[in-house]
C-alpha positions in Angstrom: -14.5 -24.9 -2.7 -10.6 -25.3 -1.4 -8.7 -22.6 0.2 -6.1 -21.4 -1.4 -3.1 -19.6 0.4 -2.5 -16.3 -1.5 0.6 -14.4 -1.1 1.2 -11.1 -0.7 2.6 -9.1 -4.0 5.9 -9.3 -4.9 8.0 -7.0 -2.6 4.8 -5.8 -0.7 5.9 -3.8 2.9 4.1 -2.1 5.3 5.2 1.5 3.8 4.5 0.3 0.0 1.8 2.5 -1.5 0.8 -0.5 -3.1 0.0 -1.9 0.4 -1.5 1.1 1.7 -4.3 0.5 -0.8 -4.6 -3.5 -0.3 -4.9 -2.6 3.6 -7.6 0.1 3.0 -9.8 -2.3 0.8 -9.1 -4.8 3.0 -9.7 -3.0 6.2 -13.3 -1.1 3.9 -14.7 -5.3 3.6 -14.0 -6.2 6.7 -14.8 -3.4 8.6 -18.9 -4.0 7.0 -18.9 -7.3 7.9 -21.8 -9.1 8.2 -22.6 -7.0 4.5 -19.6 -7.2 2.3 -18.9 -5.0 -0.3 -18.9 -5.3 -4.0 -16.1 -7.6 -5.3 -15.9 -8.9 -1.5 -17.1 -12.5 -0.3 -17.1 -14.1 3.3 -17.0 -18.1 4.1 -17.2 -19.8 7.0 -16.0 -22.8 7.9 -18.3 -25.8 8.9 -16.7 -25.4 12.5 -18.7 -22.3 13.4 -21.9 -24.1 12.5 -22.6 -24.8 16.3 -22.7 -21.3 17.0 -25.9 -19.6 17.8 -26.9 -16.6 16.2 -25.9 -14.5 19.2 -22.1 -16.0 19.3 -21.7 -15.8 15.4 -23.0 -12.0 15.4 -20.2 -11.5 18.1 -17.7 -12.9 16.0 -18.2 -11.1 13.4 -18.3 -7.6 15.2 -15.4 -8.8 16.9 -14.0 -9.1 13.4 -15.4 -6.4 11.7 -13.3 -4.2 14.9 -10.1 -6.1 15.1 -7.3 -4.0 15.2 -4.4 -5.9 16.5 -2.1 -5.9 13.4 1.4 -6.3 14.1 4.6 -7.3 12.5 3.6 -10.9 13.5 0.5 -11.4 11.8 0.5 -8.6 9.0 4.1 -8.6 8.5 3.1 -6.3 4.7 0.8 -4.3 6.4 -2.3 -5.0 4.4 -4.8 -6.2 7.3 -5.0 -9.8 5.6 -4.9 -11.7 9.2 -6.2 -11.6 12.3 -7.1 -14.4 15.7 -9.5 -13.8 18.0 -10.9 -15.8 21.3 -14.4 -15.8 22.1 -15.9 -17.7 24.9 -12.7 -19.6 25.3 -12.2 -20.8 21.4 -9.7 -18.9 19.2 -10.6 -18.2 15.9 -8.6 -17.3 12.7 -10.2 -15.1 9.4 -8.2 -14.6 6.6 -8.4 -12.3 3.1 -7.1 -13.7 0.4 -7.0 -12.0 -3.4 -8.4 -13.7 -6.4 -9.3 -12.6 -10.0 -13.0 -11.8 -10.7 -14.2 -15.5 -11.7 -12.2 -17.0 -8.6 -9.8 -19.3 -10.5 -6.8 -17.9 -9.7 -4.8 -14.8 -8.1 -5.7 -11.6 -8.8 -3.2 -10.0 -10.5 -3.3 -6.7 -8.5 -4.8 -6.5 -5.4 -4.9 -3.0 -5.2 -7.2 -2.7 -8.0 -10.4 -3.8 -6.9 -11.8 -4.2 -10.8 -9.4 -7.0 -11.1 -10.2 -8.3 -7.8 -12.4 -10.5 -5.7 -11.6 -10.5 -2.0 -12.5 -13.9 -0.1 -12.3 -13.7 3.6 -12.6 -17.1 5.3 -12.9 -17.4 9.4 -12.7 -20.3 11.0 -11.7 -22.1 14.4 -8.2 -22.0 14.7 -8.3 -25.7 15.5 -9.2 -25.7 11.8 -6.5 -24.2 9.8 
């Protein structure tokens, strides 16, 4: 699967009610890892294949409890990106919004009925 960088909805800002809905949906997805909710998918890159089960579980726990959001990594207030360091290795996670068939960008990321959320966790060196 090719990763596509899907931009935030046009005009989305941290204080925007639509951004607040997207943020709540993204937080619900992330906080329920490793068991994503309906309409959500988790992808991990090949670079994570060398992790032990324990290291992978620790990484999922770190992503699910991530709270270091700020203007540099969350300019739209959607909680859709984070960077984590674990055992001296840097990881990124990114949530993107696709339509239900995962062919195009979601027409409205604040509406779970028309959106499939996809979170990718990767080594920072794979970005």
